[in-house]
Structures are given as structure tokens and as C-alpha cells.
N, C-alpha and C positions, 0 to 999 in steps of 0.2 A: 400480444393478448388477443384472444379470439373474440369476435363480435358476438353479442347475444342474439343478433338477428342475421339470418341468411338471406342474401339477395339471390333469387333464382329466376332464370329465364326459361320458360317452357314454350316449346313449339306447338302451337294450336292449329288444328286444321280439320274442318268438316267439309268433305267433298260435296255435300248437298247445298252448302251455303257459301263456302269460301272459294275464291278463284285460285288462291295460292296460300301456302302456310304463312302464319303470322307469329311473331314473337311477342310474348306477354311476360312482363316482369312482375314477380310476386315477392313478398317479404314474409319469411317464415321464422318463428322462434326456434332457436337452436336448443337441442337437448343432448345430454351426454350419451354417447354411443349411437347417435342418430345415423341412419343410412338413407340412401336416396329414396327408397320406397316409403320411408316414414314421412319425407317431405311431401310426396304425392298424396299420401293418405291424409295428411293434415290439410292440404289444399282442398281435397275432395270433401272433407268433413266440415270445414270451417269457411271456405271462401268460394270454391269453384265446384258446385255439385254436379256439373255436367262434364267435368274433366274425364277424358277417356284414357284409361291405362289398365294394365293387367298385372296382377300378382297373386300368388296363391300360397306356396309352402313356406316361404321365408327361410328355407334351409338349403338353397342352392341345388335342389333336386328336380324341380319341375320345369325350369327354363322359361316360364311364361313372362317373367318380369324383365327380359332382356331389352335394353334400350341403349341409346348413346348418351354419354355425359361428356360434354366438351368435345364431341366428335369421336369419342372412343367407346366401342361397344362393351357393355358391362352387364352383370346381373345386379339390378338395383336393390335386391333384398340383402345384399352383402357389401355393396359399395359405400364406403364412408362418405359423408357429405364434405364439401369443401366450399371455400368462398367463390362467389361469382360462377355458379354452375349454369350451364345451358343443357337442358334435357330435351332430347329429340328422339323420334322413332328410329328403329333400325333402317339403314339405307338398303336400297335395292329391292324392297318389298312394298307392295301397294299399301297406302295408309287407309285404314277404315275410318278412324277418327282420332285425332290428337296423337297419342303415343301407341295406339293399337294398330298393328300391321296385319295384313291378310296373309296367312301362312298356307292357305288352302292349296294353291297351285303346287308349291314345293312339297307339301304333305302328300299330295296325290302321286308324286313320283315314287313313293314307296309302294303304291297299291299293287303292282304286278307281282311282288314277291313277299310282302309283309305277311308273316304267319303261315306261309306256304311250306309244305314238306314234300319229300320226294314222292310219296305214294298217297298223299292226302289224308293219311291216318293220324298225323300228329306224332308219330313214333319213329321218325327216321333215325338212322344210325348216327351216332356222335362219337367224336374222338375223346379218349381219356387223356387229358393234358398232364404233362409232367409238372411237378411243383414249380420249376423254373419258368414254365410257359404260362402259368396262370396269371401272373402280374401283367404280362404282355397282352393276353386276351382281354383282361379286365380293362386295360387301357384303350381297347377298341370298343368294348361293349357298354361302357358307362356313359354314352351320349345321352343328354337330357333334353334334346330337341329344343334348344334355345334359339336355333337358326342363326346364331352369330357367325358361324363359319360360312354359311351360304350368303349372308348379307355382305361379307367383305370379299367374296370370291370374284375376281375380275373375269375369270373364264365364264362363270355363270351369268354375269351381267352382260358380257359380249354375246353369249349364247341366246339371250332374249331377242336378238335381232334376226334370228333365223339360222338355218344351217343344221348340221348334225347336233343332236341334243346331248348336252353335257348335264349329267344328273346332279352334280355338285358334291362337295366334300361330305355333307351329312349322310347322303345315301351311300356313298362309296365306302366310308369307314364302317358302316353297318354290314355291307356286303363282304368286306374283308374279314370281319368278325365271324360271319356265317361260314365263310370258306375255312377258316381255321378251326371252327367248332365241329364241322361235319366230316364224317369219314369219306363221303363222296362229294367232291366239290361242285358237281352239277346239281341243280341248274344255276347255282349261285354265280359261277363264272360266266354263264350265258347272260345272266342279268347284268353282270359287270361289263361284258362286251357291249351290250346295248346301252350302257350308261356312258360309254366313250371316255374312259379315264385318261386316254392319251391326249385329250383336249385340255387337261390341266396345265397351267402355265408354270407350275413349280415356283410360285412366288412365296409359298409358306405362310401367307396371311392367315389361313385357317388355323394352322398350328399355333401361330403367335397369338391369336386372339381368343383361342378356346378357353373359357373360364374354368373348365375342368382339367386343363392341362393334358388333354388328349392329343394325339398326333395324326390328324386326318391326312396331312400331306404325305407322310410316310406310308400310310395305308394305301393311298392312291398309287404311290410308287410300287408297292408290293403287288397290287392287282395288275398294274401295267406289266410288270415282269412276268407274272404268272401267265398272262395272255400272250406275251411275246414268246415265252418258252413253248406254248401250245400252238403257236402260229395262228393266233386268233385276233391279232391286232390288225387295224386297217393298213393297207400297203404303204401309205404315206408315212405313218409313224414307224412301221417296221424298217423302212428305208432310212429314216432319221436315226433310229437306234443303231442299226447295223453300221452306218457310216460313222457315227460317233465313236463306236467301239473300235472300228478299224483305224480311225485316226489316232486314237489314244495308244493302241497297240503298236502302230507304226512309228510314231514320233513322240509319244508321251505328251501331246498337246492337241488342242482341237483346231483342225484346219477348217475354218468356217467356209472358205471358198469351195473346197472339195466337198464339204457337206451339202452345199447348194447344188453343185453339179451332180452328185450322187442321187439327190432327191428329185430335182427338176430337169436334169439334162442340160447340156450346153446351151441349147436354144432357149429353154425355159428360164435360165438364169438372167436372160436379157431383161425380163420384166422387173428385176430388182435394181436395175441401173439407176432410175430416178431416186429410189430410196437410198442407194449407196451414195449418190451425189449429195443428198440432203445430210446424211450422216457425216460425210467428209467435211461439209461446210461447217458443221457444228463440232467437228473434231471428235466424233463418236465412232469413227470407223477404225477397227483394230488394225494395227500394223501388220503387214505380211510377214510370215515366218516360214522359213524353209529349213528342211533337214530335221534334226532331232534336238530336243532340249538338252541342257547339260545333265539333267537328272534322268534322262530317258532310260538308261540301263537299269537304274534302281527302281523306277516306276514299273517298267516292264517285268522285272523280276517279281515285284509284289503282286502284280496282276496275274502272272502265271501261277504263282503260289496259291492265290485265292481260287483260281480256276481249277487247280488240281485238288484242292480241298472240297470243292463243291461237286 
């Protein structure tokens, strides 16, 4: 039997007053069909008038209500309530107050290309998509700017420490949509190259967490392939892909040692010895494999057939 009262823990934080986030417990009357946004609205109207949170459309279209519930990013306007909820802001973005995060920096990453056309007239050439291609394009173009994919992206979090700038899955899925929509892929591929899609870790967290079931990880892979085919990837990533393909074609398996040698050279591989020893100690180092796998011939036949079709 469900309790008529919900116990909710909300992460509160005001950078101007608090040294660190604090957890505050509230009790909220349960109502039929209640979603997490209803809980926050009740608190705001009846108990905590200074609670900071955002919501707008309540139809999963605007993305402003994205937060974490028990550590999982969701759209609170459609997320059903549950017992013992902990509501916190999206991770990886600066907190303005309580559950409101600052999206400005990531939003500005769109600035160099948002709304731009080839000649500045707003009437650039576009591709007429086949019926079977429309669903795929829509799967790229229906991003609602909830920032959930960026908030869970480890490559974007690591990128904050400096080095080449990774634009994040949100920008890259939009760029892939522009490339597919336009008859002339430039300057969209130029912007994609500047966004460093090769820095993606291929963890698929963005695709797994997207509340609209879009597939940003696949879009990033498509952009990477386009740039690879045009010889516009950075040399390190090009060497990585070339060595990967060569290894699969040769033995139908990934020769990780040869991969390192191809990319860094025999001398450069020496810097990985301490890491290899740590991996060996924790039994994480793959066993050496020589020659071809048992399925090598079948895999090579499939790859050659795919290559002939493309």
C-alpha cells in the first residue's frame, strides 16, 4: 500500500550563502498521477518559496526541467514520483541556486554556427530526403536542449581541465543533422572538425540517458567517419582508426599492443609501462593473442562484402 505522504530529499545550495550543498528533507502529500515537477511546485507554493528550480511546458518539449532523481537524470515534468526520492541538479554544470544550473557556457558552444547559412541569406540549398530517411533525420533534429547528454558526458567533463576543446554530444548531434539536411556539407563539417568528435570516449552514456531516445553517440560516430573519409581528423585519431581497421582485417581481432606501436612508436610505448603494470596487478591487462581468431575468415569475408557495397 502506498503512503499518502512522500518523503523527499532536495539538494539545496546558494553559492552566495552556502559553502557546500546541503540536503533538506520535506514531506509532501501524494496525489494520483503526480510527477516530480508537481512535488517541487507544491514545495514552492506551500513550504519553500525560495526554492530554485525550472519548469515550463510540462510536455517533454522544452527540456528546462531536467534534474537528477536518485542520481539518474530525468525530465521532472514526466517522471513519476516514488518513495524516498532525492532530487538534485544535473551534474557537470555550475549550480546557480538549488536545482537551477548554468547552461550559458555550453549554450555558447553553438554560437559559431547556430542559424548560419552558406551565403548569409537564410536560403541555402537543402537535400530532399527520401521517406525512409526522414525518421532518421528527425531522430537527429528533435533535441530539446535539456543538457542531459552533456551532463553525463565523461569526455566533456575531462575536457574542462584544458586541452583540445570537445563540444559535447548536444552540439555534435545538431551538426550531424545539419550535414544530412544540407546539399553542401560545408561549413558544417568544418564546425564538426573544430568540435573534435574524435575525443568522444564511445561510452554511449549520452544515448542511454537521452529522454527523447535520440542517438547522439551514433551521430558522433557518423561525423567522425565523415571527417576520416575527408582526411580531416587529427593525425592521432587517424592513426588510431587506421591501425584498428588494419588489425581487424589482418586477424579479425584487436591487437592492442600493435595499436599502441602504430600510434606512439616503439619508443613512445614505453610511457605506458607503469599503466600496464597497474593493469596487470589488477588483472585488467588483456591476454596476448597471436595469429588469427577461429572466425577470422568469416569476419574478413563480411568486412570485404561491406566494403564492396559501400
